[in-house]
MARTORKE-353608 format. One record per residue (C-alpha): residue number from 1; x, y, z; residue in one letter. Coordinates in nm, 3 decimals, always signed. Layout:
BEGIN
DRENGU  nr       u       v       w rest
DRENGU NUM       X       Y       Z    A
...
***
This chain:
BEGIN
DRENGU  nr       u       v       w rest
DRENGU   1 +11.780  +4.736  +6.599    X
DRENGU   2 +12.021  +4.879  +6.855    X
DRENGU   3 +11.873  +4.964  +7.196    X
DRENGU   4 +12.075  +5.189  +7.428    X
DRENGU   5 +12.026  +5.281  +7.792    X
DRENGU   6 +12.274  +5.570  +7.834    X
DRENGU   7 +12.288  +5.683  +8.194    X
DRENGU   8 +12.498  +5.914  +8.406    X
DRENGU   9 +12.771  +5.657  +8.473    X
DRENGU  10 +12.722  +5.374  +8.223    X
DRENGU  11 +12.643  +5.304  +7.860    X
DRENGU  12 +12.442  +4.983  +7.806    X
DRENGU  13 +12.383  +4.866  +7.451    X
DRENGU  14 +12.172  +4.578  +7.320    X
DRENGU  15 +12.150  +4.441  +6.970    X
DRENGU  16 +11.797  +4.312  +6.914    X
DRENGU  17 +11.648  +4.085  +6.651    X
DRENGU  18 +11.318  +4.155  +6.475    X
DRENGU  19 +11.123  +3.995  +6.761    X
DRENGU  20 +11.294  +4.220  +7.016    X
DRENGU  21 +11.511  +3.943  +7.160    X
DRENGU  22 +11.864  +4.024  +7.270    X
DRENGU  23 +12.134  +3.898  +7.033    X
DRENGU  24 +12.428  +4.073  +7.198    X
DRENGU  25 +12.490  +4.316  +7.482    X
DRENGU  26 +12.763  +4.555  +7.588    X
DRENGU  27 +12.843  +4.764  +7.896    X
DRENGU  28 +13.088  +5.053  +7.902    X
DRENGU  29 +13.171  +5.303  +8.181    X
DRENGU  30 +13.115  +5.587  +7.935    X
DRENGU  31 +12.817  +5.754  +8.096    X
DRENGU  32 +12.689  +6.097  +8.000    X
DRENGU  33 +12.914  +6.280  +8.247    X
DRENGU  34 +13.223  +6.111  +8.100    X
DRENGU  35 +13.160  +6.219  +7.742    X
DRENGU  36 +13.412  +6.488  +7.653    X
DRENGU  37 +13.304  +6.818  +7.495    X
DRENGU  38 +12.968  +6.691  +7.377    X
DRENGU  39 +13.120  +6.418  +7.160    X
DRENGU  40 +12.812  +6.195  +7.187    X
DRENGU  41 +12.799  +6.093  +6.822    X
DRENGU  42 +13.166  +5.995  +6.830    X
DRENGU  43 +13.117  +5.799  +7.154    X
DRENGU  44 +12.815  +5.615  +7.015    X
DRENGU  45 +13.005  +5.525  +6.699    X
DRENGU  46 +13.300  +5.397  +6.901    X
DRENGU  47 +13.080  +5.164  +7.105    X
DRENGU  48 +12.847  +5.020  +6.839    X
DRENGU  49 +13.013  +5.107  +6.508    X
DRENGU  50 +13.072  +4.743  +6.420    X
DRENGU  51 +12.701  +4.670  +6.464    X
DRENGU  52 +12.626  +4.950  +6.219    X
DRENGU  53 +12.880  +4.811  +5.974    X
DRENGU  54 +12.707  +4.473  +6.009    X
DRENGU  55 +12.382  +4.626  +5.886    X
DRENGU  56 +12.197  +4.784  +6.179    X
DRENGU  57 +12.033  +5.112  +6.077    X
DRENGU  58 +11.801  +5.197  +6.366    X
DRENGU  59 +11.895  +5.308  +6.717    X
DRENGU  60 +11.658  +5.384  +7.005    X
DRENGU  61 +11.804  +5.548  +7.315    X
DRENGU  62 +11.680  +5.631  +7.663    X
DRENGU  63 +11.828  +5.767  +7.985    X
DRENGU  64 +12.027  +6.072  +8.090    X
DRENGU  65 +12.151  +6.111  +7.733    X
DRENGU  66 +11.823  +6.301  +7.692    X
DRENGU  67 +11.893  +6.544  +7.977    X
DRENGU  68 +12.035  +6.896  +7.967    X
DRENGU  69 +12.377  +6.745  +8.029    X
DRENGU  70 +12.326  +6.492  +7.750    X
DRENGU  71 +12.321  +6.483  +7.372    X
DRENGU  72 +11.989  +6.663  +7.332    X
DRENGU  73 +11.723  +6.756  +7.585    X
DRENGU  74 +11.399  +6.562  +7.548    X
DRENGU  75 +11.114  +6.725  +7.738    X
DRENGU  76 +10.949  +6.536  +8.023    X
DRENGU  77 +10.604  +6.380  +7.977    X
DRENGU  78 +10.367  +6.423  +8.268    X
DRENGU  79 +10.212  +6.123  +8.445    X
DRENGU  80 +10.019  +5.913  +8.361    X
DRENGU  81 +10.251  +5.788  +8.086    X
DRENGU  82 +10.230  +5.469  +7.876    X
DRENGU  83 +10.413  +5.313  +7.584    X
DRENGU  84 +10.210  +5.495  +7.321    X
DRENGU  85 +10.277  +5.842  +7.462    X
DRENGU  86 +10.648  +5.766  +7.493    X
DRENGU  87 +10.660  +5.643  +7.132    X
DRENGU  88 +10.468  +5.948  +7.010    X
DRENGU  89 +10.715  +6.184  +7.179    X
DRENGU  90 +11.056  +6.053  +7.067    X
DRENGU  91 +11.297  +6.308  +6.923    X
DRENGU  92 +11.551  +6.262  +6.645    X
DRENGU  93 +11.924  +6.286  +6.715    X
DRENGU  94 +12.184  +6.421  +6.470    X
DRENGU  95 +12.364  +6.100  +6.377    X
DRENGU  96 +12.473  +6.035  +6.021    X
DRENGU  97 +12.533  +5.661  +6.039    X
DRENGU  98 +12.179  +5.553  +6.138    X
DRENGU  99 +11.834  +5.673  +6.231    X
DRENGU 100 +11.870  +5.757  +6.601    X
DRENGU 101 +11.564  +5.833  +6.813    X
DRENGU 102 +11.550  +5.931  +7.179    X
DRENGU 103 +11.280  +5.844  +7.436    X
DRENGU 104 +11.169  +6.133  +7.664    X
DRENGU 105 +11.174  +6.129  +8.042    X
DRENGU 106 +10.877  +6.147  +8.279    X
DRENGU 107 +10.774  +6.405  +8.537    X
DRENGU 108 +10.533  +6.361  +8.827    X
DRENGU 109 +10.475  +6.479  +9.182    X
DRENGU 110 +10.514  +6.317  +9.520    X
DRENGU 111 +10.212  +6.308  +9.756    X
DRENGU 112 +10.296  +6.663  +9.871    X
DRENGU 113 +10.316  +6.820  +9.527    X
DRENGU 114 +10.698  +6.825  +9.500    X
DRENGU 115 +10.828  +6.744  +9.148    X
DRENGU 116 +10.973  +6.402  +9.068    X
DRENGU 117 +11.163  +6.327  +8.745    X
DRENGU 118 +11.324  +6.027  +8.580    X
DRENGU 119 +11.505  +5.937  +8.260    X
DRENGU 120 +11.558  +5.574  +8.164    X
DRENGU 121 +11.354  +5.419  +8.443    X
DRENGU 122 +11.030  +5.491  +8.255    X
DRENGU 123 +11.158  +5.266  +7.977    X
DRENGU 124 +11.249  +4.991  +8.223    X
DRENGU 125 +10.897  +5.018  +8.367    X
DRENGU 126 +10.753  +4.968  +8.018    X
DRENGU 127 +10.962  +4.652  +7.994    X
DRENGU 128 +10.790  +4.528  +8.311    X
DRENGU 129 +10.431  +4.557  +8.196    X
DRENGU 130 +10.387  +4.196  +8.086    X
DRENGU 131 +10.546  +4.040  +8.393    X
DRENGU 132 +10.341  +4.245  +8.641    X
DRENGU 133 +10.016  +4.249  +8.444    X
DRENGU 134 +10.029  +4.621  +8.376    X
DRENGU 135  +9.980  +4.716  +8.741    X
DRENGU 136 +10.180  +4.707  +9.062    X
DRENGU 137 +10.479  +4.861  +9.236    X
DRENGU 138 +10.820  +4.843  +9.068    X
DRENGU 139 +11.142  +4.928  +9.252    X
DRENGU 140 +11.467  +4.998  +9.068    X
DRENGU 141 +11.740  +5.012  +9.336    X
DRENGU 142 +12.052  +5.211  +9.266    X
DRENGU 143 +12.227  +5.541  +9.320    X
DRENGU 144 +11.888  +5.712  +9.301    X
DRENGU 145 +11.631  +5.439  +9.359    X
DRENGU 146 +11.292  +5.469  +9.192    X
DRENGU 147 +10.961  +5.335  +9.323    X
DRENGU 148 +10.716  +5.336  +9.033    X
DRENGU 149 +10.342  +5.275  +9.058    X
DRENGU 150 +10.186  +5.118  +8.749    X
DRENGU 151  +9.816  +5.102  +8.673    X
DRENGU 152  +9.631  +5.027  +8.349    X
DRENGU 153  +9.962  +4.979  +8.163    X
DRENGU 154 +10.082  +5.327  +8.262    X
DRENGU 155 +10.314  +5.499  +8.508    X
DRENGU 156 +10.079  +5.688  +8.738    X
DRENGU 157 +10.324  +5.808  +9.005    X
DRENGU 158 +10.675  +5.751  +9.141    X
DRENGU 159 +10.922  +5.865  +9.404    X
DRENGU 160 +11.302  +5.885  +9.414    X
DRENGU 161 +11.531  +5.795  +9.706    X
DRENGU 162 +11.900  +5.894  +9.698    X
DRENGU 163 +11.995  +5.593  +9.909    X
DRENGU 164 +12.289  +5.468  +9.705    X
DRENGU 165 +12.452  +5.808  +9.676    X
DRENGU 166 +12.402  +5.886 +10.044    X
DRENGU 167 +12.556  +5.549 +10.137    X
DRENGU 168 +12.864  +5.629  +9.926    X
DRENGU 169 +12.904  +5.976 +10.078    X
DRENGU 170 +12.858  +5.858 +10.437    X
DRENGU 171 +13.101  +5.572 +10.383    X
DRENGU 172 +13.376  +5.788 +10.233    X
DRENGU 173 +13.332  +6.149 +10.344    X
DRENGU 174 +13.211  +6.150 +10.706    X
DRENGU 175 +13.339  +6.044 +11.046    X
DRENGU 176 +13.179  +5.705 +10.979    X
DRENGU 177 +13.445  +5.643 +10.715    X
DRENGU 178 +13.704  +5.586 +10.989    X
DRENGU 179 +13.542  +5.260 +11.093    X
DRENGU 180 +13.445  +5.135 +10.747    X
DRENGU 181 +13.634  +4.841 +10.599    X
DRENGU 182 +13.637  +4.830 +10.222    X
DRENGU 183 +13.634  +4.526  +9.998    X
DRENGU 184 +13.438  +4.294 +10.226    X
DRENGU 185 +13.124  +4.097 +10.148    X
DRENGU 186 +12.788  +4.191 +10.293    X
DRENGU 187 +12.738  +4.067 +10.648    X
DRENGU 188 +12.370  +3.972 +10.630    X
DRENGU 189 +12.321  +3.959 +11.006    X
DRENGU 190 +12.449  +4.316 +11.043    X
DRENGU 191 +12.252  +4.430 +10.737    X
DRENGU 192 +11.927  +4.298 +10.886    X
DRENGU 193 +12.020  +4.451 +11.220    X
DRENGU 194 +12.034  +4.787 +11.044    X
DRENGU 195 +11.697  +4.721 +10.880    X
DRENGU 196 +11.549  +4.639 +11.222    X
DRENGU 197 +11.697  +4.957 +11.372    X
DRENGU 198 +11.519  +5.162 +11.105    X
DRENGU 199 +11.187  +5.070 +11.269    X
DRENGU 200 +11.280  +5.242 +11.597    X
DRENGU 201 +11.170  +5.594 +11.679    X
DRENGU 202 +11.422  +5.874 +11.646    X
DRENGU 203 +11.461  +5.915 +11.272    X
DRENGU 204 +11.742  +5.845 +11.027    X
DRENGU 205 +11.972  +6.129 +11.136    X
DRENGU 206 +11.975  +5.996 +11.491    X
DRENGU 207 +12.006  +5.633 +11.382    X
DRENGU 208 +12.311  +5.706 +11.168    X
DRENGU 209 +12.523  +5.784 +11.471    X
DRENGU 210 +12.464  +5.431 +11.597    X
DRENGU 211 +12.700  +5.309 +11.324    X
DRENGU 212 +12.979  +5.483 +11.514    X
DRENGU 213 +12.870  +5.417 +11.872    X
DRENGU 214 +12.804  +5.046 +11.825    X
DRENGU 215 +13.153  +5.005 +11.681    X
DRENGU 216 +13.311  +5.215 +11.958    X
DRENGU 217 +13.144  +5.000 +12.224    X
DRENGU 218 +13.250  +4.679 +12.046    X
DRENGU 219 +12.888  +4.589 +11.981    X
DRENGU 220 +12.941  +4.593 +11.604    X
DRENGU 221 +13.250  +4.470 +11.422    X
DRENGU 222 +13.414  +4.738 +11.210    X
DRENGU 223 +13.418  +4.506 +10.909    X
DRENGU 224 +13.039  +4.473 +10.942    X
DRENGU 225 +12.968  +4.845 +10.990    X
DRENGU 226 +12.914  +4.911 +10.617    X
DRENGU 227 +12.656  +4.631 +10.606    X
DRENGU 228 +12.479  +4.776 +10.909    X
DRENGU 229 +12.479  +5.122 +10.748    X
DRENGU 230 +12.340  +4.978 +10.426    X
DRENGU 231 +12.061  +4.802 +10.613    X
DRENGU 232 +11.982  +5.118 +10.806    X
DRENGU 233 +11.949  +5.330 +10.491    X
DRENGU 234 +11.762  +5.072 +10.284    X
DRENGU 235 +11.535  +4.996 +10.580    X
DRENGU 236 +11.435  +5.361 +10.610    X
DRENGU 237 +11.379  +5.377 +10.234    X
DRENGU 238 +11.159  +5.068 +10.225    X
DRENGU 239 +10.951  +5.173 +10.526    X
DRENGU 240 +10.890  +5.514 +10.368    X
DRENGU 241 +10.797  +5.363 +10.031    X
DRENGU 242 +10.563  +5.077 +10.120    X
DRENGU 243 +10.309  +4.982 +10.385    X
DRENGU 244 +10.335  +4.628 +10.526    X
DRENGU 245 +10.183  +4.366 +10.297    X
DRENGU 246 +10.290  +4.535  +9.973    X
DRENGU 247 +10.430  +4.324  +9.689    X
DRENGU 248 +10.725  +4.476  +9.502    X
DRENGU 249 +10.872  +4.392  +9.162    X
DRENGU 250 +11.251  +4.443  +9.183    X
DRENGU 251 +11.459  +4.527  +8.876    X
DRENGU 252 +11.835  +4.575  +8.875    X
DRENGU 253 +12.167  +4.422  +8.974    X
DRENGU 254 +12.111  +4.084  +9.137    X
DRENGU 255 +12.309  +4.144  +9.457    X
DRENGU 256 +12.151  +4.482  +9.529    X
DRENGU 257 +11.802  +4.355  +9.449    X
DRENGU 258 +11.861  +4.063  +9.685    X
DRENGU 259 +11.942  +4.307  +9.967    X
DRENGU 260 +11.629  +4.508  +9.891    X
DRENGU 261 +11.427  +4.188  +9.888    X
DRENGU 262 +11.556  +4.094 +10.233    X
DRENGU 263 +11.470  +4.441 +10.361    X
DRENGU 264 +11.123  +4.432 +10.205    X
DRENGU 265 +11.046  +4.100 +10.372    X
DRENGU 266 +11.182  +4.226 +10.706    X
DRENGU 267 +10.948  +4.525 +10.675    X
DRENGU 268 +10.644  +4.304 +10.615    X
DRENGU 269 +10.629  +4.304 +10.236    X
DRENGU 270 +10.701  +4.051  +9.961    X
DRENGU 271 +10.890  +4.073  +9.635    X
DRENGU 272 +10.966  +3.920  +9.298    X
DRENGU 273 +11.306  +3.947  +9.127    X
DRENGU 274 +11.241  +4.049  +8.767    X
DRENGU 275 +11.439  +4.048  +8.442    X
DRENGU 276 +11.753  +4.264  +8.464    X
DRENGU 277 +11.710  +4.349  +8.095    X
DRENGU 278 +11.391  +4.548  +8.147    X
DRENGU 279 +11.540  +4.850  +7.966    X
DRENGU 280 +11.601  +4.645  +7.651    X
DRENGU 281 +11.248  +4.499  +7.674    X
DRENGU 282 +11.102  +4.845  +7.715    X
DRENGU 283 +11.297  +4.990  +7.424    X
DRENGU 284 +11.184  +4.700  +7.206    X
DRENGU 285 +10.821  +4.759  +7.304    X
DRENGU 286 +10.846  +5.131  +7.227    X
DRENGU 287 +11.025  +5.062  +6.896    X
DRENGU 288 +10.736  +4.843  +6.778    X
DRENGU 289 +10.512  +5.150  +6.795    X
DRENGU 290 +10.741  +5.383  +6.600    X
DRENGU 291 +10.716  +5.485  +6.237    X
DRENGU 292 +11.077  +5.443  +6.127    X
DRENGU 293 +11.183  +5.613  +5.804    X
***
């Protein structure tokens, strides 16, 4: 089977054996927003056509490919959501070369009744069920980080934080950009200093200006200012998402998850770094419950 996590920016493909183990993987920067004129079938064929020629006949997809901007819109399922309900709600895509099915997204509400949505992360969460015993808090850091609460093998609630996108905008499109140095490694001391600052009173909008003032007063090196900003933003995110003492299962790119882990510990929590291939594991688990033609 071919498992595909097709997001806004990237296309991740996995070739799986009958047991759901990964045989081969591919990553392309051909996310949904980069597909020209709705040519999704052509893009899919270009990326995995050789796998189809080699005999694969089943494809299961998840992610933003199922959004309004994607190949076909798959309606959201309302929390609580488990593997069975996701498998029961897949939709068929118009693809001549193989049977192509699409996993729906999930909709919920934050504690104040404001809608929350996700596409792709629900599948990654399903790939986490075994490692976290079907219950716990899963964090998927990224452009729009997700904090997903699992209970009884189901997604019961989640929240989204636009931390990664806000970091990119602040770093490139505001007055803070003038003191940012690109292409440098993370300065962990400055990162943790930003995390510590996030505990102070005053709020994020006030704290952000300290990136500029600390550099102006030579209390923060310009080459470390991006690390401080990152710590400040992630620190605020973590403190809003978890009370002290919470254990978090982190899924995602190793370097970013490591930063989140440092922030979680600095905020009084603990964490476990989990398998980066949670999406492939989740797609395999959903596929086992499908009635393929």
